[in-house]
Every structure is written in C-alpha cells, then in structure tokens.
C-alpha positions, 0 to 999 in steps of 0.5 A: 748244081752249085750254080743253081744254089748261087742263083737262090742267094738273097744277095742276088735278089736285092740286085733285081730292081727297076728304075721308075720315072713318073710325071703327074698332071698334078702334084706327085704323091708321097711314096715314102713307106711304100713297100718295094720303093726306095731311093725316091728322088723328087725331080720337081713338084710333078715328077719323081724317080725311084727304084722298085724291087719286088711286087709292083702292086703297092707302088701301082696302088699309090700311083693309081690314086694320082693323076699320072701323065707318063711312066717310064720303067728301066731295068738295070744294065748288065754293067749296073748289076755287076757293079752293084754286086761286086762294087765300084772298086773292081779293076 
C-alpha cells in the first residue's frame, strides 16, 4: 500500500516527460507559453527541441498550424528518470 501511495507523489509526476524534436518545411512556430511545453531549444530556423509533459493537445494544436516536416518523440531512459529524481550527486 505504501508503494502505491508513493506512485501518486506529485514529485514523480513531474518526471514523466518526453523529448520532442520537430523540423519544419518553413519557419518553426513560437512554442513559448504553450501548456506542457518547456525547455524549448531552437536548433535552427526550421528545427526545435522541447520537453513535453501532460496532455499533448496544446502542443499538437500549435504544431498542426505549421508545416511540419518530421517529428521524433523520445521517452526518458531509466537512468535519466533516476538522475532526475535523485539528482546528479548520487554515487
């Protein structure tokens, strides 16, 4: 039962995110202020990378209005989740 309660911990929920990379046939849209999107890195005038957490709908709405060329979505590895939860200083 205690393990089930820990799974409901909001601290664990913040660890669930995906890394999204998108390239566009034209200019990349502005993703700032889109709910669930953070860590936006502009990789060029036609490419962006960002973290997505929560429902993807708001981000998909913005991307749907652009001329998307490719999309790649990657879930974090177990190591990335572990380090995100416990920090880099774990030995």
